[in-house]
N, C-alpha and C positions, 0 to 999 in steps of 0.2 A: 642266133639263139640256138642252143643245144636242146635236143629232144631225145627222149628214149622211147623207142617203139617196142612194145613187149607182146610177143605172140604166146598165147596160152594153148595148151593141148589137152590131150586125153587124161582120163582118170587113171589111177593106178590099176594095173591088172587088165586094162583094155588094150586090145590089139591096136597099135598106132596106125597101121595101114590095112584095115579090114577089107579084104577082097582085092587089094591092089596087086597088079602084076609087077614084075621087076621093071618093066618098061615104064609103068606109071611112076614108080618110086624114082627111077633114073631121071625122068622128065621133070619131076618136082625139084629134085636136087640140082639139076642143070639150070632150071629157071632161077633158083635162089643164087647160085654161083654167078650167073650172068647179071642178075639184078644187082648184086653186091659190086661187081666190076664196074657197072655203069655209074653207080653212086660214087665209087672211089674216083673214077675218071672225072666226074663232075665236081670233085672236091667236097662232096657233101657227107661222105661216110667217115666217121671217126673210129667206130668199132662195130663189129657184128660177131656174134657167137651163137652157135647152137648149143644146147645143154643136153646132158645125159638124160636118159629116161627116168621117170619118177621113182622107180624102184631103188635108185641110188641116192635119193635125197635124204637128208637128215636136218632136223631142226636143232640148232645149237644155242645154248644160253650159258651165261656164267653162273657157276655155283657160288657158294658162300665165300670160298677162298679164291675165286676167280678161275677155277679149273673149268674146262669145258664139260658141259653135260649135254649129251645128244639124245634125241628122241626121234621117232618116226620109223618108218614111212607111214603116212596117214592115208589109208584107203578111203576114208570118208571125204577127203578133199575133192572139191568139184573139178578143179583144173590145176595144172602145173605149168610153170613157165617153161616153154620149149626153147626159146631163144630170144635174142634182142638185137636191136640196132641202135647205135647212138649216132645221130646225124647233127650236122651244124648247117642250118638253113636260115634264110632271111625272114620267113613268115611261118606262122602256124599252119597256114593253108598248104604250104609246100610240104611240111611234115605229114599232113593228112593225105596228100597225094602219094607220097612215098609209102605210107601205111596201106593205102588202098591197093597199090601195086603189089606189095608183099602179100596182102590178103587174097589176091587173085591168082596165086600160084596154082598150077594145075594139079589136080588130084586124080581120083579114080576116073579112068577113061578120058583124061584130059579136061574134065569139068573143073571150073574154078572152085577152089576150096572155100573162098569167102570167109576165111578165119578172122575172128575179131582181133584187132591189133589195138592195144591200149597205147595212147600217145600222151606223154607227160613232159612238160618242160623240165630241163635240168638247169636250175639257176647256178650262177657262179659263186653264190654264197647264201647265207641266211637272209631272209627278207629284212630290209632296212628298219622296218617298224619294230622288230624285236631286238635290235642291237642297241 
């Protein structure tokens, strides 16, 4: 079963790495690169991407004639999506284990960040009951 693991991050205008040294930032990035390599080697990683900072986000909807209408950025938003993983694993418990490992990435002075990671199934199609 496929799952998407979504990592949310700071609000708009908040320093993403408050008080972090270059070494702290380097260690967190290295942890994530190594983590992704292990998932790929295990055949569990389908996709993983980090996203740009919230200042570059736009909300888009179709106008009356289908033209794109953009709005944002929204400083009142509580959190923004920082990145995601799409994994293909046998059980939800394995997806939760992977999410916990991502959550434990090192932060300031190497302390685990314990970032909340939202885990949601990615079904292969619409639920049968609505078809």
